[in-house]
N, C-alpha and C positions, 0 to 999 in steps of 0.2 A: 433594448430595441429591436424590434422584431424587423425582419427583410422578408421582402419579397422576393424569393428565390427565382422566379423565372423571370420577373422583369429586371429587378436590381443588378442579380449578377449571373450574364449568361454565362452558361456551362454546359459540360456533357459528362458532368461525373453523378449525375445522378443526386444532385445537392438537395432537391426538395425533400427528398425520401429517407436522407441521412442523417437523423436527429441528431447524434453525436455530434457530426460534424458542424452543422446548423449551430450547435451551443459553442462551440470553439469559435467559430468565426462571428457571432454574434457578438463575442466577448472582445475580438480583436479588430475588427472593421471600425468600432469610432475611434480607436488607437491611430488606427493608421489615417484616418480623417483627420483627426486632430496634427499628427506629422505632417501630413500634407497642407495643411492650413499655414503651420508654421514654418516647416523647411521647404516646401512645394515652391514654384515659379512667384516672384515676390511682385506683387501690384495687377495682377491680372486674373485675380481668383474668380473675380464677378464677369469677365469677358468673356462672349460668345465666340469660341475658336471653332472653326471647322475642322474636326477631327475625325480619324477612321478607328470604327470599333470594332476589335473581333467579336463575331456573332455566333460562327460555328468553326468545322474544320475542313467544310466543304472547299475544294480547289476550285469550284466553277464559281465561287461568290462567297467568300469567308467571311468578307467585312462588310459594314453600311458607312456611309459618311453623311456628315452633317454638323449644323452649329450645338454646341453644349458649351457649359460652364464646367471647366474642369473639376472641382469637386463632386460635381453630378455624372461624371464619366463612369462609364460603366464597366468596372474593371471583372473581366471574365477570368474563367477556370476552366482551360482546355488541354486536351491530351490528342495527339495524333490518333488514327484510327487504330485499332487493337490488329495487330498482324496475327492471323490465324497461324497457329503452329509455330511460331517463333521460337528459335533455339539460340542458345549461347554462341556470338560471333568469335571469340577470339579467349585466349588462356587455356589454365587446366582444365577446365569442363566445357570444351569446344565442343560443340553440337546437343549437349542437352538442352532441356526445357527452361527456359529462362522464369526468371520469379518474380511472381505475383504480390508476394509479402518480401518483408525482409528478412533475411536470414539472421538469424540471431547473433553469430560470427562476426557479422558485417556491418553490424548495427551502428556502432560508433563510426565507422569510416564513411560510411553512407551519409549519416548525418551531418558531419564535418564536410563532406564534398559539396551539399546542399546548402548549408549555412554559407560556406564561402562564396559561391555560386548567388545564394540571395543576398549576400550583404553587398555586393555589388550594384545591385539595381538602385536601392535607395540614394547609395553614395553618390551616384552620378547626378541625380536628381539634385541633390544638397549643392553639388560642384557648381552646377549650371544655373542656380533658383535664381542669381541677378541678372543674367544675359539679356533679358527680357528689356531692361531700362536701355542698351544701346542697339536694338536690334538693325540690322542695315536695311530691313524692308517688312511689309507685314508677312510675305511670303516665306521669308526665314523665320520670322517670329514663329508664325503657325509650325515650321517645322521643328521648330526646338519644342515645342509643346507637344508635336505628335511623339517625340522621341521620349520626352519625360512619363507621357502618360501610359506608352508603351510598356518604359523600364519601370513603372509603378505597376502594369498588370504582370510583369516578371516576377515582381515581388509577391505579387498573389501565387503566381505558379508554385515558387518554391516554398511558401507558408503553408500551402494546401497539402503540399506531399509533407510538411514536417506534421499538420494537422492529422492528417489522415492516415500517416503510420509510424510514428514514431511518438504516441502518446504525449505523456507529462512532459519529458525532455524534450520533445518537439514543440509543443505549446510555449515552454519558458522561451526556447531558442527563436521561437516566432517574436516572442515579447522583444526580445534582446534586438531582433534586426531593426527595430524602432528606437532602439536605446543609444546605439553608437550614432557618431555622426562624423561627418566627411571634416578633417582637419581638426577634430576635437583633441584637446590637448590630454583631457583625462579618461575617453571611451571614441578612441578613433576609429574608422572603419578596419577592417581588416588586411587589404591589400594596401601598400603604400601609395602606387599611382592611383587610388581612389580618394586620397587625401591632400591632393594637388590641388590648388584653386584653379578654376576656370574662369578667367574674369574679364575676356574679350573674347571675340568671334574666332579669330584665327584660329585659337587654339581649342574652340568647340568643335569649327571643323577639323581638325587634325586628332581631336579625340575620337569623333565618331568614325572616323578613316580607320585609324590605326589602334585605338583601345575597344574600341566595339567589334573590329576584325578580332582583337585577340578573344573578344567575348563569343564569337561565332565560334571559333577554334575550340573552346572550352563546352561549350553546348554540342558541337560534335563529336567530342568524345564521350560526353553523357549520353550523347544519343544512340552509343553502342551500347551501354550498360547491358549488363544483363536484368538489371532491377527494371522490369517494364515499364511500370508508372513514372518512372524517371524520362525514361530515353522518350518514352511518348511525349512526355509536356517538353523535353528539350527539344525533339522534332518541329513540334508547332512553333516554339519560341525562336526557331532559326526562320519562319516564315516573316515575322516582323523584324527581325533584326537587319534583315537585307535593306528593307529602308534605311535605317540609321547610317549604314555604311555609304548607300546611295547619297544620302546627304552631305557625306564627307566629301567623299570623290568631287561629286558637281558643285560642293561649295569652293574646294581648294582650285578646280577647273574655274571659277569663275573668278577668284581673286587674280588667277595667274593671266585670263583673257583680259581681263580690265588692266593690268600692268602691262602688258604686251602692247593695247592699244595705245597707252601712253607714250612706251620707248617707241612707237614707231611714230608717233605723232612729234615727239620731240625730238627724235633722232639721236637717241642716247641711252646707254647702260648706268648711267652715274648714278650710285643709289641716293646720293645727297639731291640730286636734281628732281630724281622720282619723287622722294619725300616731300620735297617741298610742292611737288604736284599731287600729293596727297593718294599717292598709292604703295602698294609693298613691294618695295624690291625683292628680284627673285634671290639675292644671297640671305635675304633675311627669311624669306620663306625657307630656303634649305636648311637654316640652321633650326627653326622650326621643325620641321623635316625631323632633324638629326634628334631631337632633344623628343619628341615624341614617340618617334618609332623605337630608340632606344630605351626609353621607359616601362614598354611593353615586352623587352627580351626576359625580366625578370619574371613576367609573370606566368610565364613557363616552367620555371622550375630550373633546378641544375641539371648540367648535362647527364651526369651521371648520378640516379636515385634509386636508391632502396625502396622507397613509397612507391614509385613509379611502376617499378616491375613488380611491388606487391598487389596493388590495384588492377594490373595487368592481368597477373596469373590469376588473381581471385575472381575475374569477370565484372568488376566492377567500373573500370574507366578505360575506356580501347582508345583507339587510334581513331581522326578523322576517317571517313571513308573506309572503314577496315576490307569491307570487301575488295578493295582495290589492291590489298596487297596479296602475297603468294603464301606466306607464312602466317597463319594464323592462330599459332599455337606459340612459337619462337622460344622452344626451351633449350633450343642447343644452338641457336643462330648468333652470330654476332657482328658488330660494324666496325668501323673507324672514326673515332672524332678528333679534333684538333685541341691539343690544349697546352698551357705555357709549360715550359720546360724548366723553370726557375732559371735561367741563364740566359734571361732575354730573348730566347727563342720559342719556336713550337715544334711539338713533339706529336707523332700520331700514337694514339693508345686505343687497343682493340678492347672493345666492353659487350656486354651481352646484350642484345638488342632490347631484351625486357629491360635494361638498367638505364637504355638510351632513349627510351617512349618519349621523355620530354623533348630532347634534342630534334625528334622525327617530328613531331608537333610542331615545334618551332621552327623548321625548315620548311614544311607545309605552307604556315603563316607568311613567312617571309616571300615565298614564291608566289602567292595570292597578293601581296602586298605590291609587287613588283607591276601588276597588272595597271593597276590606276598610275603609279609612275612612270610606265611607258606610253600611255596615253596624254600624260603632261608633257612629258618631252618632246613628244609627237607634235602637240601643238605648239612648244615653245620653236621647234625646228623649222615647222610650216610658218612661221611667223618671220623667220630670217634670223632669227637670235641666236646666238653663239652661246648657248649656257645650257648644262645638262644638271638635272636633280638625281641623286645617287642615294638608296639608301646604304646607311651607316653598316660595320660589321656587328654581327651579333657578340664581338667581343667587346664592342665599345661600350664604357659606362655600365658595366654589370657591378651588382651588388650581390649578386648571388652565382654559386655553381665556380666551374673550373675557372673561370675569369673574372669572378670577383676580385677587387682590389688592384686589378692589373690596368693601369691607363697604357690607353691605347689612344691612336689618333682615328677618325671614322674608317679610314681605310683596314684597320686593324692592326696596322704597325704598331708593336710595342716602342713606347716613350718612356721616358722619364716623368715623374709627377711634377718634379718643376717644369719639364715642357710645357705638359699637359695643361698645368696653370696658365703659363705663360699665354699658350696659344685657344684658352677656353672660350674668348670671344669671337676666334675663327670658327671656332666648332658648333657652341652651342649662342642661344639668345643671350646678349648681353642686357645690363640694364636699360642701355639708352634704348638697345630693341624694342626692350616691353615697353616701355616708356612711350616710344613711338606708335607701337601698334594702339595702346591705351588711348593715345591722342586722337586716334583716327575714330574711336568708337562713338560716335553720335546716333543717337534713336532717330529712327525713318519710318514714320508711319503714316505716309500719303501712300493710298493703293496703287499699286504699281512703279512708285519711286523705289530710289537703290542709292544705297551709301556710295560715294565717290571711288570708293576702292574695291568694288566688288562688282562685276557685269550682271545682267540682269540674267536670270536663267531662261533656257531654252524653250517651256512650256509650265505649264501650271499644274495643280493639283487635280486629278481626277475628272481631267479633260476642261476642267474651268481654265480662263484666263489668267496669264500673270497678272493683271489689275485688279482682280476680283479682291474682296474685303475679305481676308480668310481671318483676319483677327476684328472683330468688332469692339473697339474700346469705349471703355463708359467710365 
């Protein structure tokens, strides 16, 4: 299958003159398209969708907008512009030139990091493939598909690195990225959160706010890498990732706004009454926040990690915004972290900063998550409603690290397993919560119209009105 490399695959990696890479992609691309048709958005492959397509890395205009059928989307390969004389920004080789090729001694660990990141991209498309059947509006349907095609492009970005720098092993790993499937019993995706089904839109907005934000921080860590092609790839991916988190934050804001309208109209905060009115009550929304935020905590790894220390020391994976730290080598520095003391309490443990890299990244993520939560709470307070959304403790519902298997309340208080089980439906979505959310999911496809449980957005896409027909259904 011959590919027009200038038109079909927008790129800034000189793909048209790289015959070896061309052959590899000619072999992989048909399999990708087969995967997209089989496990991509179901029921909309022939619809014209108003999508953003990356066409360059120029900050003044890196993307174009237009109607396209998703299988015809131009999945491109882009690296941020190369920084002249860039040097290693952290670890034992701080200040030395970055690597343009993969050092032999780090080949295996770099390949593993790229594969793990790459595996999340198609996984989220698979998780969300049925959501179009219950979209609350054409505006939201278009945003779902924008997220999906850009996750597909991010898969292409990781596959490019595997093909271009890792030889036969890389080609085999690229094939395997299309063989694993979200939720499969026999061949699941690598990270557990990416095997959770996303079958309703409240969870989609939570996923794009919380889980895609974890993706942002993983990309920020890799964007510091001494392997320059990986760093530059992730820097550009972050440009697209911002929209995904925007979809999540504004989606949750619109749900809250609609609920507040009905609460004030009916002059009640009774969840039963609000459910009869067809909106999502705030306590239920808070339980979904608890679930999705806590699901992301393990994605950062254990609080104390020798693997994190090694990848930092070797310059492979850094901390987000490394330039903001004073000590970029961190060979002798220490920090304190809280761990359970096995007596039902908490003790402070002093650990090497390098071994606590995961916890530093997790704490930066939590601080970032609070920005949106603060906006939501400001909206609630302004509406005159006495309710506060809080993020649970990073100890809550952990399966990895120092707090794995330690039952806690959302505030981090250690409790017995029996108490956790008894109060489960107070902390996390119950079966009845999930059944109610599913009952709200009715497809709305009239341009400009919204489902009753979500408010209209403040503005449309790319200066178009909210009423624009963003998806032309056929």
